[in-house]
C-alpha positions in Angstrom: 76.2 113.8 124.2 76.2 117.0 122.2 78.8 118.8 120.2 79.0 122.6 119.6 79.7 123.8 116.1 81.9 126.8 115.4 78.7 128.8 114.9 77.5 127.9 118.4 74.9 125.4 117.4 74.5 122.2 119.4 74.5 118.9 117.5 73.7 115.5 119.0 75.9 112.5 118.4 72.9 110.8 116.7 72.3 113.7 114.3 76.0 113.9 113.6 76.1 110.2 112.8 73.0 110.5 110.6 74.5 113.3 108.6 77.8 111.4 108.2 76.0 108.2 107.0 73.9 110.2 104.6 77.0 111.9 103.2 78.7 108.5 102.8 75.7 107.0 101.0 75.5 110.0 98.6 79.3 109.7 98.0 79.1 106.0 97.3 76.1 106.5 95.0 78.2 109.0 93.0 81.1 106.5 92.8 78.8 103.7 91.7 77.2 105.8 89.0 80.4 107.2 87.6 81.2 105.6 84.3 84.3 103.3 84.3 84.9 103.6 88.0 85.4 100.4 90.0 83.2 100.3 93.1 85.0 97.7 95.1 88.2 95.8 95.6 88.7 92.9 93.1 87.7 89.9 95.1 86.5 86.4 94.2 85.6 83.8 96.7 83.4 83.0 99.7 82.6 86.2 101.7 83.9 84.7 105.0 87.3 83.8 103.5 87.5 87.2 101.8 86.7 89.0 105.1 89.3 86.9 107.0 92.0 87.7 104.4 91.1 91.4 104.6 91.6 91.1 108.4 95.0 89.4 107.7 96.3 92.4 105.6 94.8 94.8 108.2 96.8 93.1 111.0 99.9 93.3 108.8 99.6 97.1 108.5 98.7 97.5 112.2 101.9 95.5 113.0 104.0 97.7 110.8 102.5 100.9 112.1 102.7 100.0 115.7 106.1 98.2 115.3 104.5 95.1 116.9 106.9 92.3 116.0 104.9 89.7 117.9 101.8 90.6 115.9 103.7 90.5 112.7 105.3 87.1 113.4 101.9 85.7 114.3 100.8 86.2 110.7 103.7 84.1 109.3 103.7 80.4 110.2 106.9 78.4 110.3 108.0 77.5 106.7 106.5 80.7 105.2 108.6 83.0 103.1 109.1 86.5 101.7 110.7 87.0 98.4 112.0 90.6 98.5 112.7 91.9 95.0 116.2 93.4 94.6 117.4 92.0 98.0 120.5 89.8 97.6 119.6 88.0 100.9 116.1 87.0 99.6 114.2 84.8 100.0 113.6 84.9 103.8 112.3 81.5 104.9 111.2 80.5 108.4 110.5 82.4 111.6 114.0 83.5 112.5 114.8 84.8 109.0 111.5 86.6 108.7 112.0 88.2 112.2 115.4 89.5 110.9 113.8 90.7 107.7 111.1 92.7 109.6 113.5 94.1 112.2 115.8 95.4 109.4 112.9 96.9 107.4 112.1 100.6 107.3 109.0 100.2 109.4 111.0 99.0 112.4 113.9 101.4 111.9 111.6 104.5 112.1 107.9 104.9 112.9 105.6 105.0 110.0 101.9 105.0 109.4 101.2 102.3 106.8 98.3 103.1 104.5 96.6 100.9 102.0 94.5 101.9 98.9 91.7 99.4 99.7 90.2 99.6 96.3 93.4 98.0 94.8 93.3 95.0 97.1 93.0 91.8 95.1 91.8 88.5 96.7 91.2 85.4 94.8 90.2 82.4 96.9 91.4 79.4 95.0 90.3 76.7 97.5 89.2 76.3 101.1 92.8 76.6 102.2 94.6 78.8 99.6 94.2 82.2 98.1 96.0 85.0 96.1 96.4 88.3 97.9 97.7 91.6 96.5 98.0 94.9 98.4 100.1 98.1 98.4 101.6 99.9 101.4 102.2 103.6 101.3 104.2 104.5 104.4 104.0 108.0 105.9 107.0 109.1 107.9 106.7 111.7 110.7 103.0 111.0 110.4 102.2 113.0 113.6 104.3 116.0 112.5 103.7 118.8 110.0 106.8 117.5 108.1 105.0 114.2 107.3 105.7 112.7 103.9 105.4 109.4 102.0 108.7 107.6 102.7 108.0 104.2 101.0 105.6 102.7 98.4 105.6 99.0 98.6 103.7 96.0 97.2 103.0 92.6 98.7 101.5 89.7 96.7 101.3 86.0 96.8 99.8 83.0 98.4 98.0 83.0 101.8 96.9 79.8 103.4 94.2 78.8 105.8 96.0 76.7 108.4 93.9 75.3 111.3 91.1 77.7 110.5 93.3 80.9 110.3 94.4 82.7 107.2 98.2 83.4 107.2 100.8 84.6 104.8 102.6 81.8 103.1 104.7 82.6 100.0 104.7 86.4 99.4 106.7 88.6 97.2 107.5 92.2 98.2 108.9 95.0 96.1 108.8 98.7 95.3 105.6 100.4 94.2 107.4 103.5 93.1 104.9 104.5 90.4 101.7 105.5 92.1 98.6 104.9 90.0 95.0 104.0 90.7 95.0 101.3 88.1 98.5 99.9 87.9 99.3 96.6 89.6 102.9 95.5 90.1 102.4 91.8 90.7 99.7 89.6 89.2 98.4 86.1 90.0 
């Protein structure tokens, strides 16, 4: 398959991919060589566990963005909890309470695109079945419109557990991430 540029030149998919990968490599090299710049998320643990925990937070943001309550609930086993800072009804423990928490959250009240600064994700695998996870959610309202804007900055951090071979949220704290900063973390292990 070929694409035609605005100047009328034909570019194959292979050449387009080659140029894109070369640009990515050059960009990464620039980041890696920049003094004082972190080159990766802060992770510690076996790579398979880390990858599975990344998948867990990815599924969380997909569930929020697509308003898929079944997917969201599949990430929280019975007995898990969310401590929502500043919420007088917190903590939310168990499937029914968590379901109510999500249904009353901004992500289910109005469509949002939930974005994550991946370089700020923190994962510390403490054992084969327990880890610390930190991530931020920056939600864009009207994401498919010219009026789009950031409508929420949130953080989530706490314990995730490997239950029957699957990493799931267990005891998480959520709160506001109102001050955007590339090097500020709201909750720590």
